[in-house]
A tleap script that builds the chain and sets N, CA, C and O, in Angstrom:
source leaprc.protein.ff14SB
mol = sequence {
  NMET GLU ILE GLN LYS LEU TRP ASP GLN LEU
  ASP ALA GLU THR ARG GLN TRP LEU VAL GLU
  ASN PRO GLY CYS THR ILE LEU PRO ARG THR
  VAL ALA ALA GLY ILE MET LYS SER THR GLY
  ALA GLN LEU GLU GLN ASP ARG HIE GLY GLU
  THR ILE LEU SER PRO SER ASP CYS ASP PHE
  ILE ARG GLY ALA ALA GLU GLN PHE GLU SER
  HIE PRO GLY ALA SER PRO SER ALA ARG CSER
}
set mol.1.N position { 10.733 138.175 26.505 }
set mol.1.CA position { 11.525 136.973 26.594 }
set mol.1.C position { 11.262 136.063 25.403 }
set mol.1.O position { 12.183 135.397 24.930 }
set mol.2.N position { 10.054 136.019 24.915 }
set mol.2.CA position { 9.664 135.143 23.806 }
set mol.2.C position { 9.856 133.669 24.171 }
set mol.2.O position { 10.658 132.955 23.570 }
set mol.3.N position { 9.098 133.246 25.167 }
set mol.3.CA position { 9.181 131.872 25.660 }
set mol.3.C position { 8.919 130.855 24.560 }
set mol.3.O position { 9.454 129.747 24.596 }
set mol.4.N position { 8.102 131.224 23.587 }
set mol.4.CA position { 7.793 130.301 22.490 }
set mol.4.C position { 9.065 129.908 21.732 }
set mol.4.O position { 9.224 128.749 21.348 }
set mol.5.N position { 9.958 130.859 21.520 }
set mol.5.CA position { 11.207 130.571 20.804 }
set mol.5.C position { 12.175 129.749 21.649 }
set mol.5.O position { 13.018 129.034 21.107 }
set mol.6.N position { 12.060 129.845 22.964 }
set mol.6.CA position { 12.970 129.146 23.867 }
set mol.6.C position { 12.422 127.795 24.316 }
set mol.6.O position { 13.166 126.989 24.874 }
set mol.7.N position { 11.142 127.534 24.085 }
set mol.7.CA position { 10.445 126.381 24.646 }
set mol.7.C position { 11.190 125.060 24.429 }
set mol.7.O position { 11.359 124.288 25.373 }
set mol.8.N position { 11.628 124.799 23.222 }
set mol.8.CA position { 12.284 123.525 22.914 }
set mol.8.C position { 13.642 123.374 23.603 }
set mol.8.O position { 14.165 122.264 23.704 }
set mol.9.N position { 14.207 124.471 24.071 }
set mol.9.CA position { 15.503 124.424 24.748 }
set mol.9.C position { 15.363 124.255 26.256 }
set mol.9.O position { 16.344 123.965 26.942 }
set mol.10.N position { 14.151 124.433 26.776 }
set mol.10.CA position { 13.936 124.353 28.221 }
set mol.10.C position { 14.023 122.913 28.701 }
set mol.10.O position { 13.635 121.984 27.993 }
set mol.11.N position { 14.538 122.740 29.916 }
set mol.11.CA position { 14.566 121.393 30.475 }
set mol.11.C position { 13.140 120.992 30.868 }
set mol.11.O position { 12.268 121.844 31.036 }
set mol.12.N position { 12.925 119.703 31.007 }
set mol.12.CA position { 11.582 119.173 31.277 }
set mol.12.C position { 10.992 119.725 32.570 }
set mol.12.O position { 9.791 119.988 32.637 }
set mol.13.N position { 11.809 119.902 33.582 }
set mol.13.CA position { 11.332 120.406 34.866 }
set mol.13.C position { 10.790 121.832 34.730 }
set mol.13.O position { 9.752 122.157 35.308 }
set mol.14.N position { 11.477 122.672 33.979 }
set mol.14.CA position { 11.042 124.054 33.785 }
set mol.14.C position { 9.754 124.096 32.971 }
set mol.14.O position { 8.830 124.833 33.316 }
set mol.15.N position { 9.681 123.316 31.897 }
set mol.15.CA position { 8.441 123.262 31.101 }
set mol.15.C position { 7.281 122.788 31.959 }
set mol.15.O position { 6.185 123.342 31.884 }
set mol.16.N position { 7.517 121.764 32.774 }
set mol.16.CA position { 6.466 121.228 33.640 }
set mol.16.C position { 5.978 122.305 34.599 }
set mol.16.O position { 4.772 122.454 34.797 }
set mol.17.N position { 6.893 123.053 35.193 }
set mol.17.CA position { 6.495 124.104 36.128 }
set mol.17.C position { 5.644 125.148 35.416 }
set mol.17.O position { 4.615 125.572 35.941 }
set mol.18.N position { 6.062 125.561 34.235 }
set mol.18.CA position { 5.306 126.570 33.491 }
set mol.18.C position { 3.900 126.077 33.145 }
set mol.18.O position { 2.930 126.826 33.262 }
set mol.19.N position { 3.792 124.816 32.720 }
set mol.19.CA position { 2.493 124.242 32.370 }
set mol.19.C position { 1.598 124.126 33.608 }
set mol.19.O position { 0.383 124.303 33.515 }
set mol.20.N position { 2.186 123.835 34.744 }
set mol.20.CA position { 1.409 123.691 35.981 }
set mol.20.C position { 1.050 125.038 36.602 }
set mol.20.O position { 0.204 125.095 37.496 }
set mol.21.N position { 1.673 126.117 36.148 }
set mol.21.CA position { 1.436 127.463 36.699 }
set mol.21.C position { 1.183 128.463 35.574 }
set mol.21.O position { 1.900 129.457 35.460 }
set mol.22.N position { 0.160 128.209 34.735 }
set mol.22.CA position { -0.042 129.051 33.550 }
set mol.22.C position { -0.475 130.483 33.847 }
set mol.22.O position { -0.405 131.339 32.965 }
set mol.23.N position { -0.912 130.757 35.053 }
set mol.23.CA position { -1.352 132.105 35.394 }
set mol.23.C position { -0.253 132.981 35.968 }
set mol.23.O position { -0.478 134.156 36.257 }
set mol.24.N position { 0.919 132.422 36.133 }
set mol.24.CA position { 2.035 133.163 36.721 }
set mol.24.C position { 2.540 134.219 35.742 }
set mol.24.O position { 2.791 133.915 34.575 }
set mol.25.N position { 2.686 135.437 36.204 }
set mol.25.CA position { 3.221 136.500 35.354 }
set mol.25.C position { 4.626 136.925 35.779 }
set mol.25.O position { 5.359 137.534 35.000 }
set mol.26.N position { 4.996 136.600 37.021 }
set mol.26.CA position { 6.344 136.882 37.522 }
set mol.26.C position { 6.978 135.548 37.853 }
set mol.26.O position { 6.464 134.795 38.680 }
set mol.27.N position { 8.098 135.254 37.207 }
set mol.27.CA position { 8.750 133.960 37.409 }
set mol.27.C position { 9.528 133.930 38.715 }
set mol.27.O position { 10.212 134.895 39.056 }
set mol.28.N position { 9.427 132.824 39.447 }
set mol.28.CA position { 10.308 132.654 40.601 }
set mol.28.C position { 11.762 132.668 40.115 }
set mol.28.O position { 12.049 132.271 38.986 }
set mol.29.N position { 12.648 133.116 40.956 }
set mol.29.CA position { 14.061 133.215 40.558 }
set mol.29.C position { 14.627 131.858 40.145 }
set mol.29.O position { 15.466 131.790 39.247 }
set mol.30.N position { 14.181 130.781 40.786 }
set mol.30.CA position { 14.693 129.456 40.429 }
set mol.30.C position { 14.267 129.060 39.019 }
set mol.30.O position { 15.038 128.432 38.294 }
set mol.31.N position { 13.045 129.421 38.624 }
set mol.31.CA position { 12.559 129.112 37.279 }
set mol.31.C position { 13.309 129.966 36.254 }
set mol.31.O position { 13.739 129.464 35.215 }
set mol.32.N position { 13.461 131.252 36.551 }
set mol.32.CA position { 14.205 132.134 35.644 }
set mol.32.C position { 15.640 131.637 35.482 }
set mol.32.O position { 16.179 131.653 34.375 }
set mol.33.N position { 16.257 131.200 36.572 }
set mol.33.CA position { 17.626 130.671 36.505 }
set mol.33.C position { 17.666 129.405 35.655 }
set mol.33.O position { 18.616 129.200 34.900 }
set mol.34.N position { 16.652 128.557 35.767 }
set mol.34.CA position { 16.580 127.347 34.956 }
set mol.34.C position { 16.466 127.663 33.477 }
set mol.34.O position { 17.078 126.994 32.644 }
set mol.35.N position { 15.687 128.678 33.152 }
set mol.35.CA position { 15.542 129.103 31.754 }
set mol.35.C position { 16.874 129.619 31.224 }
set mol.35.O position { 17.289 129.259 30.123 }
set mol.36.N position { 17.539 130.456 32.002 }
set mol.36.CA position { 18.822 130.994 31.567 }
set mol.36.C position { 19.874 129.895 31.405 }
set mol.36.O position { 20.677 129.927 30.473 }
set mol.37.N position { 19.862 128.921 32.324 }
set mol.37.CA position { 20.829 127.821 32.251 }
set mol.37.C position { 20.569 126.953 31.021 }
set mol.37.O position { 21.506 126.566 30.323 }
set mol.38.N position { 19.299 126.649 30.757 }
set mol.38.CA position { 18.944 125.779 29.629 }
set mol.38.C position { 19.185 126.428 28.277 }
set mol.38.O position { 19.596 125.767 27.323 }
set mol.39.N position { 18.925 127.729 28.203 }
set mol.39.CA position { 18.934 128.405 26.905 }
set mol.39.C position { 20.133 129.310 26.673 }
set mol.39.O position { 20.477 129.610 25.529 }
set mol.40.N position { 20.761 129.741 27.740 }
set mol.40.CA position { 21.846 130.709 27.603 }
set mol.40.C position { 21.338 132.126 27.401 }
set mol.40.O position { 22.127 133.060 27.260 }
set mol.41.N position { 20.021 132.288 27.386 }
set mol.41.CA position { 19.413 133.609 27.197 }
set mol.41.C position { 19.544 134.436 28.471 }
set mol.41.O position { 19.442 133.910 29.580 }
set mol.42.N position { 19.767 135.720 28.303 }
set mol.42.CA position { 19.749 136.648 29.418 }
set mol.42.C position { 18.344 137.222 29.511 }
set mol.42.O position { 17.872 137.864 28.572 }
set mol.43.N position { 17.679 136.998 30.625 }
set mol.43.CA position { 16.317 137.472 30.803 }
set mol.43.C position { 16.322 138.857 31.423 }
set mol.43.O position { 17.108 139.151 32.324 }
set mol.44.N position { 15.438 139.694 30.928 }
set mol.44.CA position { 15.318 141.033 31.500 }
set mol.44.C position { 14.702 140.928 32.883 }
set mol.44.O position { 13.786 140.140 33.119 }
set mol.45.N position { 15.218 141.728 33.776 }
set mol.45.CA position { 14.683 141.764 35.133 }
set mol.45.C position { 14.289 143.189 35.470 }
set mol.45.O position { 14.881 144.152 34.983 }
set mol.46.N position { 13.263 143.299 36.327 }
set mol.46.CA position { 12.858 144.630 36.762 }
set mol.46.C position { 13.785 145.100 37.879 }
set mol.46.O position { 14.753 144.415 38.210 }
set mol.47.N position { 13.504 146.230 38.445 }
set mol.47.CA position { 14.413 146.794 39.457 }
set mol.47.C position { 14.469 145.969 40.736 }
set mol.47.O position { 15.345 146.179 41.576 }
set mol.48.N position { 13.534 145.026 40.886 }
set mol.48.CA position { 13.517 144.155 42.053 }
set mol.48.C position { 14.184 142.804 41.764 }
set mol.48.O position { 14.208 141.919 42.620 }
set mol.49.N position { 14.722 142.657 40.555 }
set mol.49.CA position { 15.377 141.414 40.177 }
set mol.49.C position { 14.403 140.328 39.753 }
set mol.49.O position { 14.765 139.153 39.702 }
set mol.50.N position { 13.159 140.715 39.445 }
set mol.50.CA position { 12.150 139.750 39.025 }
set mol.50.C position { 12.016 139.728 37.508 }
set mol.50.O position { 12.161 140.754 36.842 }
set mol.51.N position { 11.738 138.543 36.973 }
set mol.51.CA position { 11.519 138.376 35.544 }
set mol.51.C position { 10.014 138.332 35.310 }
set mol.51.O position { 9.318 137.451 35.814 }
set mol.52.N position { 9.529 139.294 34.542 }
set mol.52.CA position { 8.099 139.404 34.276 }
set mol.52.C position { 7.814 138.900 32.871 }
set mol.52.O position { 8.465 139.306 31.908 }
set mol.53.N position { 6.830 138.007 32.763 }
set mol.53.CA position { 6.443 137.470 31.465 }
set mol.53.C position { 5.603 138.482 30.694 }
set mol.53.O position { 4.780 139.188 31.277 }
set mol.54.N position { 5.809 138.545 29.406 }
set mol.54.CA position { 5.015 139.430 28.543 }
set mol.54.C position { 3.640 138.802 28.326 }
set mol.54.O position { 3.464 137.607 28.567 }
set mol.55.N position { 2.666 139.589 27.874 }
set mol.55.CA position { 1.348 139.023 27.567 }
set mol.55.C position { 1.430 137.888 26.541 }
set mol.55.O position { 0.696 136.906 26.658 }
set mol.56.N position { 2.304 138.003 25.544 }
set mol.56.CA position { 2.417 136.926 24.546 }
set mol.56.C position { 3.043 135.675 25.163 }
set mol.56.O position { 2.678 134.561 24.789 }
set mol.57.N position { 3.985 135.840 26.107 }
set mol.57.CA position { 4.546 134.680 26.812 }
set mol.57.C position { 3.453 133.982 27.615 }
set mol.57.O position { 3.357 132.754 27.605 }
set mol.58.N position { 2.631 134.766 28.309 }
set mol.58.CA position { 1.537 134.205 29.112 }
set mol.58.C position { 0.544 133.464 28.230 }
set mol.58.O position { 0.078 132.383 28.590 }
set mol.59.N position { 0.219 134.034 27.082 }
set mol.59.CA position { -0.706 133.371 26.147 }
set mol.59.C position { -0.137 132.039 25.672 }
set mol.59.O position { -0.853 131.039 25.621 }
set mol.60.N position { 1.133 132.023 25.326 }
set mol.60.CA position { 1.770 130.788 24.860 }
set mol.60.C position { 1.748 129.723 25.954 }
set mol.60.O position { 1.418 128.568 25.684 }
set mol.61.N position { 2.092 130.097 27.175 }
set mol.61.CA position { 2.128 129.137 28.284 }
set mol.61.C position { 0.725 128.605 28.567 }
set mol.61.O position { 0.556 127.411 28.812 }
set mol.62.N position { -0.297 129.493 28.536 }
set mol.62.CA position { -1.670 129.032 28.727 }
set mol.62.C position { -2.060 128.030 27.643 }
set mol.62.O position { -2.708 127.025 27.933 }
set mol.63.N position { -1.673 128.298 26.404 }
set mol.63.CA position { -1.954 127.378 25.306 }
set mol.63.C position { -1.277 126.035 25.500 }
set mol.63.O position { -1.875 124.990 25.241 }
set mol.64.N position { -0.027 126.056 25.954 }
set mol.64.CA position { 0.708 124.808 26.219 }
set mol.64.C position { 0.031 124.039 27.352 }
set mol.64.O position { -0.073 122.813 27.294 }
set mol.65.N position { -0.428 124.752 28.381 }
set mol.65.CA position { -1.111 124.106 29.505 }
set mol.65.C position { -2.433 123.492 29.055 }
set mol.65.O position { -2.772 122.378 29.453 }
set mol.66.N position { -3.175 124.218 28.228 }
set mol.66.CA position { -4.451 123.696 27.729 }
set mol.66.C position { -4.230 122.458 26.875 }
set mol.66.O position { -4.986 121.491 26.978 }
set mol.67.N position { -3.213 122.476 26.041 }
set mol.67.CA position { -2.906 121.324 25.206 }
set mol.67.C position { -2.530 120.129 26.077 }
set mol.67.O position { -2.961 119.007 25.810 }
set mol.68.N position { -1.740 120.359 27.105 }
set mol.68.CA position { -1.334 119.292 28.009 }
set mol.68.C position { -2.541 118.727 28.745 }
set mol.68.O position { -2.653 117.512 28.909 }
set mol.69.N position { -3.453 119.603 29.194 }
set mol.69.CA position { -4.645 119.157 29.905 }
set mol.69.C position { -5.574 118.347 29.004 }
set mol.69.O position { -6.219 117.405 29.466 }
set mol.70.N position { -5.646 118.707 27.727 }
set mol.70.CA position { -6.536 117.995 26.824 }
set mol.70.C position { -5.946 116.652 26.381 }
set mol.70.O position { -6.663 115.809 25.841 }
set mol.71.N position { -4.658 116.452 26.604 }
set mol.71.CA position { -3.973 115.189 26.296 }
set mol.71.C position { -3.176 114.782 27.521 }
set mol.71.O position { -1.954 114.932 27.544 }
set mol.72.N position { -3.862 114.262 28.555 }
set mol.72.CA position { -3.207 113.980 29.846 }
set mol.72.C position { -1.970 113.096 29.765 }
set mol.72.O position { -1.082 113.223 30.608 }
set mol.73.N position { -1.881 112.213 28.790 }
set mol.73.CA position { -0.702 111.360 28.680 }
set mol.73.C position { 0.458 112.029 27.975 }
set mol.73.O position { 1.560 111.483 27.921 }
set mol.74.N position { 0.210 113.221 27.429 }
set mol.74.CA position { 1.241 113.924 26.679 }
set mol.74.C position { 2.258 114.564 27.618 }
set mol.74.O position { 1.981 114.808 28.792 }
set mol.75.N position { 3.404 114.820 27.085 }
set mol.75.CA position { 4.457 115.481 27.837 }
set mol.75.C position { 4.426 116.970 27.518 }
set mol.75.O position { 4.190 117.337 26.367 }
set mol.76.N position { 4.657 117.841 28.503 }
set mol.76.CA position { 4.691 119.270 28.208 }
set mol.76.C position { 5.889 119.665 27.359 }
set mol.76.O position { 6.056 120.838 27.025 }
set mol.77.N position { 6.718 118.696 27.011 }
set mol.77.CA position { 7.858 119.012 26.172 }
set mol.77.C position { 7.447 119.236 24.733 }
set mol.77.O position { 8.197 119.831 23.960 }
set mol.78.N position { 6.260 118.767 24.362 }
set mol.78.CA position { 5.790 118.960 22.983 }
set mol.78.C position { 5.425 120.416 22.783 }
set mol.78.O position { 4.744 121.019 23.612 }
set mol.79.N position { 5.880 120.969 21.685 }
set mol.79.CA position { 5.588 122.368 21.372 }
set mol.79.C position { 4.125 122.481 21.011 }
set mol.79.O position { 3.591 121.656 20.270 }
set mol.80.N position { 3.463 123.532 21.549 }
set mol.80.CA position { 2.053 123.728 21.212 }
set mol.80.C position { 1.893 124.615 20.025 }
set mol.80.O position { 0.768 124.886 19.604 }
savepdb mol mol.pdb
quit
């Protein structure tokens, strides 16, 4: 999916959810739908209709969460 490339296009609610759930590897359908709506990107789904984050997506989200935690007044909208 390359969440890093899509990050700036995500709505604040979706970014907030990702930052608050950095260990998630399978996106809830509502989050995946939010990403597709915000970016226009078609996300790959497995045979169960789930969107699975790649290891690089997970690393990026963990980094964004760590940056947000180290600057509590910051918004997760800032690119890490």
